[in-house]
PDB file of N, CA, C and O in Angstrom, chain B, residues numbered from 101:
ATOM      1  N   MET B 101      35.595  -0.918  -0.321  1.00  0.00           N
ATOM      2  CA  MET B 101      35.023  -0.864  -1.789  1.00  0.00           C
ATOM      3  C   MET B 101      34.579  -0.384  -2.385  1.00  0.00           C
ATOM      4  O   MET B 101      33.609   0.149  -1.846  1.00  0.00           O
ATOM      5  N   LYS B 102      34.716  -0.012  -4.056  1.00  0.00           N
ATOM      6  CA  LYS B 102      33.735   0.639  -4.581  1.00  0.00           C
ATOM      7  C   LYS B 102      32.577  -0.446  -5.495  1.00  0.00           C
ATOM      8  O   LYS B 102      32.517  -1.604  -5.908  1.00  0.00           O
ATOM      9  N   VAL B 103      31.757   0.822  -5.466  1.00  0.00           N
ATOM     10  CA  VAL B 103      30.048   0.478  -6.222  1.00  0.00           C
ATOM     11  C   VAL B 103      30.175   1.504  -6.965  1.00  0.00           C
ATOM     12  O   VAL B 103      31.018   2.396  -6.875  1.00  0.00           O
ATOM     13  N   ILE B 104      28.992   1.335  -8.013  1.00  0.00           N
ATOM     14  CA  ILE B 104      28.963   2.602  -8.880  1.00  0.00           C
ATOM     15  C   ILE B 104      27.264   2.232  -8.950  1.00  0.00           C
ATOM     16  O   ILE B 104      26.721   1.335  -9.594  1.00  0.00           O
ATOM     17  N   PHE B 105      26.611   3.316  -7.998  1.00  0.00           N
ATOM     18  CA  PHE B 105      25.421   3.819  -7.834  1.00  0.00           C
ATOM     19  C   PHE B 105      24.621   4.807  -9.019  1.00  0.00           C
ATOM     20  O   PHE B 105      25.136   5.901  -9.250  1.00  0.00           O
ATOM     21  N   LYS B 106      23.592   4.490  -9.631  1.00  0.00           N
ATOM     22  CA  LYS B 106      22.820   5.113 -10.063  1.00  0.00           C
ATOM     23  C   LYS B 106      21.324   5.428  -9.740  1.00  0.00           C
ATOM     24  O   LYS B 106      20.575   4.865  -8.942  1.00  0.00           O
ATOM     25  N   LEU B 107      21.050   6.695 -10.745  1.00  0.00           N
ATOM     26  CA  LEU B 107      19.524   7.172 -10.076  1.00  0.00           C
ATOM     27  C   LEU B 107      18.762   7.259 -11.044  1.00  0.00           C
ATOM     28  O   LEU B 107      19.364   8.084 -11.731  1.00  0.00           O
ATOM     29  N   TYR B 108      17.913   7.012 -11.563  1.00  0.00           N
ATOM     30  CA  TYR B 108      17.163   7.633 -13.034  1.00  0.00           C
ATOM     31  C   TYR B 108      15.821   8.118 -12.527  1.00  0.00           C
ATOM     32  O   TYR B 108      15.307   7.907 -11.429  1.00  0.00           O
ATOM     33  N   ALA B 109      15.214   9.034 -13.881  1.00  0.00           N
ATOM     34  CA  ALA B 109      13.996   9.790 -14.222  1.00  0.00           C
ATOM     35  C   ALA B 109      13.919  11.076 -12.857  1.00  0.00           C
ATOM     36  O   ALA B 109      14.642  12.061 -13.006  1.00  0.00           O
ATOM     37  N   THR B 110      13.167  11.001 -11.779  1.00  0.00           N
ATOM     38  CA  THR B 110      13.133  12.234 -10.951  1.00  0.00           C
ATOM     39  C   THR B 110      13.922  11.881 -10.047  1.00  0.00           C
ATOM     40  O   THR B 110      14.701  12.757  -9.672  1.00  0.00           O
ATOM     41  N   LEU B 111      13.999  10.790  -9.512  1.00  0.00           N
ATOM     42  CA  LEU B 111      15.574  10.067  -8.657  1.00  0.00           C
ATOM     43  C   LEU B 111      17.268  10.957  -8.461  1.00  0.00           C
ATOM     44  O   LEU B 111      17.994  11.201  -7.497  1.00  0.00           O
ATOM     45  N   GLN B 112      17.335  11.223  -9.936  1.00  0.00           N
ATOM     46  CA  GLN B 112      18.355  11.790 -10.264  1.00  0.00           C
ATOM     47  C   GLN B 112      18.494  13.179  -9.686  1.00  0.00           C
ATOM     48  O   GLN B 112      19.423  13.909 -10.029  1.00  0.00           O
ATOM     49  N   ASP B 113      17.538  13.565  -8.772  1.00  0.00           N
ATOM     50  CA  ASP B 113      17.729  15.098  -8.148  1.00  0.00           C
ATOM     51  C   ASP B 113      18.631  15.054  -6.617  1.00  0.00           C
ATOM     52  O   ASP B 113      19.035  16.022  -5.972  1.00  0.00           O
ATOM     53  N   TYR B 114      18.786  13.533  -6.293  1.00  0.00           N
ATOM     54  CA  TYR B 114      18.872  13.433  -4.854  1.00  0.00           C
ATOM     55  C   TYR B 114      20.405  13.016  -5.096  1.00  0.00           C
ATOM     56  O   TYR B 114      20.946  12.973  -3.991  1.00  0.00           O
ATOM     57  N   LEU B 115      21.587  12.594  -6.432  1.00  0.00           N
ATOM     58  CA  LEU B 115      22.624  12.750  -6.889  1.00  0.00           C
ATOM     59  C   LEU B 115      23.307  14.288  -6.428  1.00  0.00           C
ATOM     60  O   LEU B 115      22.722  15.361  -6.577  1.00  0.00           O
ATOM     61  N   PRO B 116      24.350  14.157  -5.980  1.00  0.00           N
ATOM     62  CA  PRO B 116      24.891  15.335  -5.952  1.00  0.00           C
ATOM     63  C   PRO B 116      25.327  15.896  -7.409  1.00  0.00           C
ATOM     64  O   PRO B 116      25.726  15.150  -8.303  1.00  0.00           O
ATOM     65  N   ALA B 117      25.201  17.339  -7.543  1.00  0.00           N
ATOM     66  CA  ALA B 117      25.396  18.068  -9.223  1.00  0.00           C
ATOM     67  C   ALA B 117      26.330  17.749  -9.823  1.00  0.00           C
ATOM     68  O   ALA B 117      26.237  18.096 -11.001  1.00  0.00           O
ATOM     69  N   GLU B 118      27.626  17.007  -9.480  1.00  0.00           N
ATOM     70  CA  GLU B 118      28.834  17.038 -10.153  1.00  0.00           C
ATOM     71  C   GLU B 118      28.082  14.793 -11.050  1.00  0.00           C
ATOM     72  O   GLU B 118      28.490  14.168 -12.029  1.00  0.00           O
ATOM     73  N   ALA B 119      27.298  14.554 -10.313  1.00  0.00           N
ATOM     74  CA  ALA B 119      26.839  13.062 -10.570  1.00  0.00           C
ATOM     75  C   ALA B 119      25.596  13.461 -11.554  1.00  0.00           C
ATOM     76  O   ALA B 119      25.521  12.685 -12.507  1.00  0.00           O
ATOM     77  N   LYS B 120      24.837  14.248 -11.549  1.00  0.00           N
ATOM     78  CA  LYS B 120      23.541  14.288 -12.711  1.00  0.00           C
ATOM     79  C   LYS B 120      24.001  14.559 -13.794  1.00  0.00           C
ATOM     80  O   LYS B 120      23.405  15.573 -14.156  1.00  0.00           O
ATOM     81  N   GLN B 121      24.622  14.302 -14.451  1.00  0.00           N
ATOM     82  CA  GLN B 121      25.141  14.687 -15.757  1.00  0.00           C
ATOM     83  C   GLN B 121      25.070  13.047 -16.614  1.00  0.00           C
ATOM     84  O   GLN B 121      24.431  12.835 -17.645  1.00  0.00           O
ATOM     85  N   THR B 122      25.893  12.048 -15.868  1.00  0.00           N
ATOM     86  CA  THR B 122      25.677  10.914 -16.045  1.00  0.00           C
ATOM     87  C   THR B 122      24.623  10.148 -15.678  1.00  0.00           C
ATOM     88  O   THR B 122      24.185   9.156 -16.261  1.00  0.00           O
ATOM     89  N   ASN B 123      24.149  10.775 -14.453  1.00  0.00           N
ATOM     90  CA  ASN B 123      23.125   9.407 -13.264  1.00  0.00           C
ATOM     91  C   ASN B 123      23.730   8.484 -12.803  1.00  0.00           C
ATOM     92  O   ASN B 123      23.228   7.360 -12.760  1.00  0.00           O
ATOM     93  N   ALA B 124      25.252   8.818 -12.240  1.00  0.00           N
ATOM     94  CA  ALA B 124      25.747   7.880 -11.483  1.00  0.00           C
ATOM     95  C   ALA B 124      26.846   8.638 -10.773  1.00  0.00           C
ATOM     96  O   ALA B 124      27.088   9.844 -10.794  1.00  0.00           O
ATOM     97  N   GLN B 125      27.462   7.638 -10.133  1.00  0.00           N
ATOM     98  CA  GLN B 125      28.130   7.929  -8.843  1.00  0.00           C
ATOM     99  C   GLN B 125      28.921   6.498  -8.520  1.00  0.00           C
ATOM    100  O   GLN B 125      28.454   5.373  -8.339  1.00  0.00           O
ATOM    101  N   THR B 126      30.459   7.028  -8.516  1.00  0.00           N
ATOM    102  CA  THR B 126      30.938   5.696  -7.508  1.00  0.00           C
ATOM    103  C   THR B 126      31.488   6.261  -6.078  1.00  0.00           C
ATOM    104  O   THR B 126      32.159   7.141  -5.539  1.00  0.00           O
ATOM    105  N   LEU B 127      30.736   5.152  -5.882  1.00  0.00           N
ATOM    106  CA  LEU B 127      30.799   5.074  -3.911  1.00  0.00           C
ATOM    107  C   LEU B 127      31.980   4.542  -3.331  1.00  0.00           C
ATOM    108  O   LEU B 127      32.496   3.738  -4.107  1.00  0.00           O
ATOM    109  N   GLU B 128      32.571   4.667  -2.335  1.00  0.00           N
ATOM    110  CA  GLU B 128      33.315   4.227  -1.443  1.00  0.00           C
ATOM    111  C   GLU B 128      32.762   3.595  -0.390  1.00  0.00           C
ATOM    112  O   GLU B 128      32.042   4.260   0.354  1.00  0.00           O
ATOM    113  N   LEU B 129      32.959   2.360  -0.150  1.00  0.00           N
ATOM    114  CA  LEU B 129      31.703   1.932   1.105  1.00  0.00           C
ATOM    115  C   LEU B 129      32.633   1.079   1.723  1.00  0.00           C
ATOM    116  O   LEU B 129      33.725   0.722   1.280  1.00  0.00           O
ATOM    117  N   ALA B 130      31.966   0.717   3.049  1.00  0.00           N
ATOM    118  CA  ALA B 130      32.778   0.314   3.674  1.00  0.00           C
ATOM    119  C   ALA B 130      32.124  -1.646   3.826  1.00  0.00           C
ATOM    120  O   ALA B 130      30.946  -1.996   3.889  1.00  0.00           O
ATOM    121  N   GLU B 131      33.317  -2.520   3.843  1.00  0.00           N
ATOM    122  CA  GLU B 131      32.484  -4.153   3.917  1.00  0.00           C
ATOM    123  C   GLU B 131      31.144  -4.246   4.401  1.00  0.00           C
ATOM    124  O   GLU B 131      31.048  -4.039   5.610  1.00  0.00           O
ATOM    125  N   GLY B 132      29.948  -4.531   3.719  1.00  0.00           N
ATOM    126  CA  GLY B 132      28.646  -5.013   5.107  1.00  0.00           C
ATOM    127  C   GLY B 132      28.030  -3.937   4.830  1.00  0.00           C
ATOM    128  O   GLY B 132      27.370  -3.576   5.804  1.00  0.00           O
ATOM    129  N   THR B 133      27.919  -3.134   3.803  1.00  0.00           N
ATOM    130  CA  THR B 133      26.786  -2.127   3.145  1.00  0.00           C
ATOM    131  C   THR B 133      25.911  -2.760   2.444  1.00  0.00           C
ATOM    132  O   THR B 133      26.085  -3.577   1.540  1.00  0.00           O
ATOM    133  N   THR B 134      24.797  -2.281   2.973  1.00  0.00           N
ATOM    134  CA  THR B 134      23.275  -2.747   2.456  1.00  0.00           C
ATOM    135  C   THR B 134      23.030  -1.525   1.459  1.00  0.00           C
ATOM    136  O   THR B 134      23.489  -0.401   1.257  1.00  0.00           O
ATOM    137  N   VAL B 135      21.805  -2.590   0.823  1.00  0.00           N
ATOM    138  CA  VAL B 135      21.019  -1.418  -0.246  1.00  0.00           C
ATOM    139  C   VAL B 135      20.445  -0.418   0.567  1.00  0.00           C
ATOM    140  O   VAL B 135      20.538   0.781   0.304  1.00  0.00           O
ATOM    141  N   GLN B 136      19.629  -1.052   1.921  1.00  0.00           N
ATOM    142  CA  GLN B 136      18.631  -0.166   2.304  1.00  0.00           C
ATOM    143  C   GLN B 136      19.335   0.795   2.641  1.00  0.00           C
ATOM    144  O   GLN B 136      18.871   1.859   2.233  1.00  0.00           O
ATOM    145  N   GLN B 137      21.066   0.966   3.711  1.00  0.00           N
ATOM    146  CA  GLN B 137      21.989   1.805   3.960  1.00  0.00           C
ATOM    147  C   GLN B 137      21.761   3.040   3.053  1.00  0.00           C
ATOM    148  O   GLN B 137      21.363   4.161   3.371  1.00  0.00           O
ATOM    149  N   ILE B 138      22.213   2.412   1.504  1.00  0.00           N
ATOM    150  CA  ILE B 138      22.598   3.435   0.687  1.00  0.00           C
ATOM    151  C   ILE B 138      21.335   3.887   0.523  1.00  0.00           C
ATOM    152  O   ILE B 138      21.466   5.111   0.554  1.00  0.00           O
ATOM    153  N   ILE B 139      19.713   3.537   0.301  1.00  0.00           N
ATOM    154  CA  ILE B 139      18.746   4.282   0.446  1.00  0.00           C
ATOM    155  C   ILE B 139      18.963   5.404   1.124  1.00  0.00           C
ATOM    156  O   ILE B 139      19.357   6.463   0.634  1.00  0.00           O
ATOM    157  N   GLU B 140      18.658   5.149   2.506  1.00  0.00           N
ATOM    158  CA  GLU B 140      18.913   5.933   3.746  1.00  0.00           C
ATOM    159  C   GLU B 140      19.896   7.142   3.205  1.00  0.00           C
ATOM    160  O   GLU B 140      19.569   8.279   2.864  1.00  0.00           O
ATOM    161  N   ARG B 141      21.081   6.593   3.233  1.00  0.00           N
ATOM    162  CA  ARG B 141      22.143   7.738   2.865  1.00  0.00           C
ATOM    163  C   ARG B 141      21.765   8.414   2.075  1.00  0.00           C
ATOM    164  O   ARG B 141      21.770   9.457   2.728  1.00  0.00           O
ATOM    165  N   PHE B 142      21.359   8.731   0.978  1.00  0.00           N
ATOM    166  CA  PHE B 142      21.102   9.280   0.260  1.00  0.00           C
ATOM    167  C   PHE B 142      19.355  10.063   0.498  1.00  0.00           C
ATOM    168  O   PHE B 142      18.819  10.875  -0.256  1.00  0.00           O
ATOM    169  N   ALA B 143      18.900   9.583   1.546  1.00  0.00           N
ATOM    170  CA  ALA B 143      17.718   9.882   1.585  1.00  0.00           C
ATOM    171  C   ALA B 143      16.520  10.037   0.756  1.00  0.00           C
ATOM    172  O   ALA B 143      16.024  11.101   0.388  1.00  0.00           O
ATOM    173  N   LEU B 144      16.232   9.193   0.578  1.00  0.00           N
ATOM    174  CA  LEU B 144      15.677   8.829  -0.897  1.00  0.00           C
ATOM    175  C   LEU B 144      14.259   8.044  -0.058  1.00  0.00           C
ATOM    176  O   LEU B 144      14.232   7.172   0.811  1.00  0.00           O
ATOM    177  N   PRO B 145      13.042   8.877  -0.839  1.00  0.00           N
ATOM    178  CA  PRO B 145      11.859   8.278   0.369  1.00  0.00           C
ATOM    179  C   PRO B 145      11.712   6.837  -0.622  1.00  0.00           C
ATOM    180  O   PRO B 145      11.663   6.749  -1.849  1.00  0.00           O
ATOM    181  N   PRO B 146      11.661   5.732   0.473  1.00  0.00           N
ATOM    182  CA  PRO B 146      11.208   4.130   0.401  1.00  0.00           C
ATOM    183  C   PRO B 146      10.418   3.963  -0.886  1.00  0.00           C
ATOM    184  O   PRO B 146      10.807   3.176  -1.749  1.00  0.00           O
ATOM    185  N   LYS B 147       8.802   5.030  -1.097  1.00  0.00           N
ATOM    186  CA  LYS B 147       7.636   4.563  -1.776  1.00  0.00           C
ATOM    187  C   LYS B 147       7.940   4.992  -3.651  1.00  0.00           C
ATOM    188  O   LYS B 147       7.443   4.693  -4.737  1.00  0.00           O
ATOM    189  N   LEU B 148       9.160   5.928  -3.076  1.00  0.00           N
ATOM    190  CA  LEU B 148       9.813   6.164  -4.941  1.00  0.00           C
ATOM    191  C   LEU B 148      11.090   5.237  -5.034  1.00  0.00           C
ATOM    192  O   LEU B 148      11.823   5.318  -6.020  1.00  0.00           O
ATOM    193  N   CYS B 149      11.409   4.168  -3.783  1.00  0.00           N
ATOM    194  CA  CYS B 149      12.599   3.167  -4.515  1.00  0.00           C
ATOM    195  C   CYS B 149      11.575   1.752  -5.151  1.00  0.00           C
ATOM    196  O   CYS B 149      11.410   0.646  -4.636  1.00  0.00           O
ATOM    197  N   HIS B 150      11.081   2.246  -6.288  1.00  0.00           N
ATOM    198  CA  HIS B 150      10.298   1.434  -6.758  1.00  0.00           C
ATOM    199  C   HIS B 150      11.190   0.127  -7.297  1.00  0.00           C
ATOM    200  O   HIS B 150      11.087  -0.991  -6.792  1.00  0.00           O
ATOM    201  N   LEU B 151      12.049   0.440  -8.367  1.00  0.00           N
ATOM    202  CA  LEU B 151      12.587  -0.507  -8.783  1.00  0.00           C
ATOM    203  C   LEU B 151      14.034  -0.931  -8.602  1.00  0.00           C
ATOM    204  O   LEU B 151      14.604   0.029  -9.121  1.00  0.00           O
ATOM    205  N   VAL B 152      14.728  -1.528  -8.308  1.00  0.00           N
ATOM    206  CA  VAL B 152      15.967  -1.680  -7.183  1.00  0.00           C
ATOM    207  C   VAL B 152      16.836  -2.953  -8.096  1.00  0.00           C
ATOM    208  O   VAL B 152      16.318  -4.068  -8.026  1.00  0.00           O
ATOM    209  N   LEU B 153      18.133  -2.823  -8.944  1.00  0.00           N
ATOM    210  CA  LEU B 153      18.612  -3.737  -9.518  1.00  0.00           C
ATOM    211  C   LEU B 153      20.141  -3.458  -8.984  1.00  0.00           C
ATOM    212  O   LEU B 153      20.696  -2.417  -8.633  1.00  0.00           O
ATOM    213  N   ILE B 154      20.603  -4.853  -9.072  1.00  0.00           N
ATOM    214  CA  ILE B 154      22.316  -5.022  -8.183  1.00  0.00           C
ATOM    215  C   ILE B 154      22.713  -5.660  -9.865  1.00  0.00           C
ATOM    216  O   ILE B 154      22.001  -6.573 -10.284  1.00  0.00           O
ATOM    217  N   ASP B 155      23.515  -5.290 -10.492  1.00  0.00           N
ATOM    218  CA  ASP B 155      23.925  -5.935 -11.881  1.00  0.00           C
ATOM    219  C   ASP B 155      22.700  -6.358 -12.724  1.00  0.00           C
ATOM    220  O   ASP B 155      22.694  -7.389 -13.397  1.00  0.00           O
ATOM    221  N   GLY B 156      21.836  -5.638 -12.657  1.00  0.00           N
ATOM    222  CA  GLY B 156      20.803  -5.782 -13.463  1.00  0.00           C
ATOM    223  C   GLY B 156      19.205  -6.697 -12.988  1.00  0.00           C
ATOM    224  O   GLY B 156      18.187  -6.941 -13.636  1.00  0.00           O
ATOM    225  N   TYR B 157      19.652  -7.033 -11.459  1.00  0.00           N
ATOM    226  CA  TYR B 157      18.873  -8.571 -11.041  1.00  0.00           C
ATOM    227  C   TYR B 157      18.096  -7.514  -9.779  1.00  0.00           C
ATOM    228  O   TYR B 157      18.717  -6.773  -9.017  1.00  0.00           O
ATOM    229  N   PHE B 158      16.659  -7.690  -9.825  1.00  0.00           N
ATOM    230  CA  PHE B 158      15.895  -7.196  -8.888  1.00  0.00           C
ATOM    231  C   PHE B 158      16.145  -7.518  -7.802  1.00  0.00           C
ATOM    232  O   PHE B 158      16.700  -8.615  -7.747  1.00  0.00           O
ATOM    233  N   VAL B 159      15.925  -6.885  -6.583  1.00  0.00           N
ATOM    234  CA  VAL B 159      15.825  -6.586  -5.456  1.00  0.00           C
ATOM    235  C   VAL B 159      14.446  -6.767  -4.666  1.00  0.00           C
ATOM    236  O   VAL B 159      14.625  -5.938  -3.774  1.00  0.00           O
ATOM    237  N   PRO B 160      13.604  -7.136  -4.501  1.00  0.00           N
ATOM    238  CA  PRO B 160      12.310  -6.855  -4.280  1.00  0.00           C
ATOM    239  C   PRO B 160      12.125  -5.929  -2.436  1.00  0.00           C
ATOM    240  O   PRO B 160      12.268  -6.842  -1.623  1.00  0.00           O
ATOM    241  N   PRO B 161      12.011  -5.288  -2.068  1.00  0.00           N
ATOM    242  CA  PRO B 161      11.724  -4.641  -0.844  1.00  0.00           C
ATOM    243  C   PRO B 161      12.166  -5.210   0.600  1.00  0.00           C
ATOM    244  O   PRO B 161      13.030  -4.723   1.328  1.00  0.00           O
ATOM    245  N   ALA B 162      11.282  -6.491   0.879  1.00  0.00           N
ATOM    246  CA  ALA B 162      11.772  -7.333   1.675  1.00  0.00           C
ATOM    247  C   ALA B 162      13.480  -7.445   1.601  1.00  0.00           C
ATOM    248  O   ALA B 162      14.160  -7.638   2.609  1.00  0.00           O
ATOM    249  N   GLU B 163      13.862  -7.340   0.678  1.00  0.00           N
ATOM    250  CA  GLU B 163      15.582  -8.559   0.707  1.00  0.00           C
ATOM    251  C   GLU B 163      16.436  -6.663   1.194  1.00  0.00           C
ATOM    252  O   GLU B 163      17.379  -6.423   1.948  1.00  0.00           O
ATOM    253  N   ARG B 164      15.674  -5.825   0.466  1.00  0.00           N
ATOM    254  CA  ARG B 164      16.877  -4.315   0.863  1.00  0.00           C
ATOM    255  C   ARG B 164      18.083  -4.404   2.222  1.00  0.00           C
ATOM    256  O   ARG B 164      19.286  -4.249   2.434  1.00  0.00           O
ATOM    257  N   ALA B 165      17.064  -4.694   2.777  1.00  0.00           N
ATOM    258  CA  ALA B 165      17.980  -4.342   4.145  1.00  0.00           C
ATOM    259  C   ALA B 165      18.825  -5.617   4.545  1.00  0.00           C
ATOM    260  O   ALA B 165      19.159  -5.739   5.724  1.00  0.00           O
ATOM    261  N   ALA B 166      19.225  -6.683   3.506  1.00  0.00           N
ATOM    262  CA  ALA B 166      19.670  -7.785   4.424  1.00  0.00           C
ATOM    263  C   ALA B 166      21.179  -7.668   2.883  1.00  0.00           C
ATOM    264  O   ALA B 166      22.407  -7.690   2.966  1.00  0.00           O
ATOM    265  N   ARG B 167      20.601  -7.597   2.150  1.00  0.00           N
ATOM    266  CA  ARG B 167      21.106  -7.104   0.451  1.00  0.00           C
ATOM    267  C   ARG B 167      22.640  -6.819   0.537  1.00  0.00           C
ATOM    268  O   ARG B 167      23.074  -5.831  -0.055  1.00  0.00           O
ATOM    269  N   VAL B 168      23.649  -7.785   1.379  1.00  0.00           N
ATOM    270  CA  VAL B 168      25.397  -6.973   1.109  1.00  0.00           C
ATOM    271  C   VAL B 168      25.718  -6.378  -0.344  1.00  0.00           C
ATOM    272  O   VAL B 168      25.422  -7.178  -1.231  1.00  0.00           O
ATOM    273  N   LEU B 169      26.195  -5.296  -0.754  1.00  0.00           N
ATOM    274  CA  LEU B 169      27.076  -4.920  -1.714  1.00  0.00           C
ATOM    275  C   LEU B 169      28.560  -5.422  -1.986  1.00  0.00           C
ATOM    276  O   LEU B 169      29.600  -5.387  -1.328  1.00  0.00           O
ATOM    277  N   LYS B 170      28.318  -5.753  -2.846  1.00  0.00           N
ATOM    278  CA  LYS B 170      30.102  -6.326  -2.889  1.00  0.00           C
ATOM    279  C   LYS B 170      30.920  -5.489  -4.009  1.00  0.00           C
ATOM    280  O   LYS B 170      30.404  -4.647  -4.744  1.00  0.00           O
ATOM    281  N   GLU B 171      32.131  -5.826  -4.012  1.00  0.00           N
ATOM    282  CA  GLU B 171      32.906  -4.738  -5.080  1.00  0.00           C
ATOM    283  C   GLU B 171      32.601  -4.710  -6.411  1.00  0.00           C
ATOM    284  O   GLU B 171      32.587  -5.749  -7.072  1.00  0.00           O
ATOM    285  N   GLY B 172      32.359  -3.657  -6.873  1.00  0.00           N
ATOM    286  CA  GLY B 172      32.053  -3.857  -8.335  1.00  0.00           C
ATOM    287  C   GLY B 172      30.772  -4.221  -8.605  1.00  0.00           C
ATOM    288  O   GLY B 172      30.557  -4.839  -9.647  1.00  0.00           O
ATOM    289  N   ASP B 173      29.670  -3.895  -7.692  1.00  0.00           N
ATOM    290  CA  ASP B 173      28.438  -3.888  -7.548  1.00  0.00           C
ATOM    291  C   ASP B 173      27.780  -2.585  -8.882  1.00  0.00           C
ATOM    292  O   ASP B 173      28.309  -1.478  -8.786  1.00  0.00           O
ATOM    293  N   ILE B 174      27.055  -2.700  -9.651  1.00  0.00           N
ATOM    294  CA  ILE B 174      26.168  -1.962 -10.442  1.00  0.00           C
ATOM    295  C   ILE B 174      24.795  -1.464  -9.297  1.00  0.00           C
ATOM    296  O   ILE B 174      23.992  -2.394  -9.366  1.00  0.00           O
ATOM    297  N   LEU B 175      24.389  -0.669  -8.568  1.00  0.00           N
ATOM    298  CA  LEU B 175      23.141  -0.719  -7.895  1.00  0.00           C
ATOM    299  C   LEU B 175      22.620   0.917  -8.861  1.00  0.00           C
ATOM    300  O   LEU B 175      23.132   2.002  -9.136  1.00  0.00           O
ATOM    301  N   ALA B 176      21.206   0.137  -9.107  1.00  0.00           N
ATOM    302  CA  ALA B 176      20.603   1.183  -9.806  1.00  0.00           C
ATOM    303  C   ALA B 176      18.849   1.314  -9.483  1.00  0.00           C
ATOM    304  O   ALA B 176      18.089   0.346  -9.435  1.00  0.00           O
ATOM    305  N   ILE B 177      18.592   2.251  -9.352  1.00  0.00           N
ATOM    306  CA  ILE B 177      17.150   2.761  -8.298  1.00  0.00           C
ATOM    307  C   ILE B 177      16.136   3.043  -9.907  1.00  0.00           C
ATOM    308  O   ILE B 177      16.833   3.436 -10.842  1.00  0.00           O
ATOM    309  N   TRP B 178      14.855   2.890 -10.172  1.00  0.00           N
ATOM    310  CA  TRP B 178      14.388   3.926 -10.776  1.00  0.00           C
ATOM    311  C   TRP B 178      13.040   3.964  -9.632  1.00  0.00           C
ATOM    312  O   TRP B 178      12.866   3.146  -8.729  1.00  0.00           O
ATOM    313  N   PRO B 179      12.072   5.272  -9.988  1.00  0.00           N
ATOM    314  CA  PRO B 179      10.949   5.436  -9.488  1.00  0.00           C
ATOM    315  C   PRO B 179      10.136   5.094 -10.093  1.00  0.00           C
ATOM    316  O   PRO B 179      10.420   5.126 -11.290  1.00  0.00           O
ATOM    317  N   PRO B 180       8.940   4.665  -9.827  1.00  0.00           N
ATOM    318  CA  PRO B 180       7.859   4.136 -10.260  1.00  0.00           C
ATOM    319  C   PRO B 180       7.667   4.799 -11.808  1.00  0.00           C
ATOM    320  O   PRO B 180       8.308   5.841 -11.947  1.00  0.00           O
ATOM    321  N   VAL B 181       7.290   4.590 -12.386  1.00  0.00           N
ATOM    322  CA  VAL B 181       6.899   5.076 -13.670  1.00  0.00           C
ATOM    323  C   VAL B 181       5.735   5.049 -14.544  1.00  0.00           C
ATOM    324  O   VAL B 181       5.551   3.834 -14.630  1.00  0.00           O
ATOM    325  N   ALA B 182       4.676   5.694 -15.368  1.00  0.00           N
ATOM    326  CA  ALA B 182       3.642   5.663 -15.712  1.00  0.00           C
ATOM    327  C   ALA B 182       3.845   5.932 -17.647  1.00  0.00           C
ATOM    328  O   ALA B 182       4.610   6.702 -18.227  1.00  0.00           O
ATOM    329  N   GLY B 183       2.672   4.808 -18.310  1.00  0.00           N
ATOM    330  CA  GLY B 183       3.071   5.156 -19.725  1.00  0.00           C
ATOM    331  C   GLY B 183       2.287   4.727 -20.280  1.00  0.00           C
ATOM    332  O   GLY B 183       1.553   3.985 -19.628  1.00  0.00           O
ATOM    333  N   GLY B 184       1.899   4.943 -22.043  1.00  0.00           N
ATOM    334  CA  GLY B 184       1.007   4.312 -22.525  1.00  0.00           C
ATOM    335  C   GLY B 184       1.728   3.755 -23.887  1.00  0.00           C
ATOM    336  O   GLY B 184       1.101   3.042 -24.670  1.00  0.00           O
TER     337      GLY B 184
END
């Protein structure tokens, strides 16, 4: 199955070079792949995975290990951000 994986702000550094311009990469995944498995695959520090969304819906940290991705999902992750 294919999903779109997006990383924002400082997390973009964890994407392959060819994906950094658009901050997105299409992933071919096995059925049953979870959000947590993608976080681990890209070696994302858990403390930097502050805002995790699938198709615009928040996935709380406690649900990431069990939340299975589906064909066509868009997984987007942001680090903590500060502003004023």
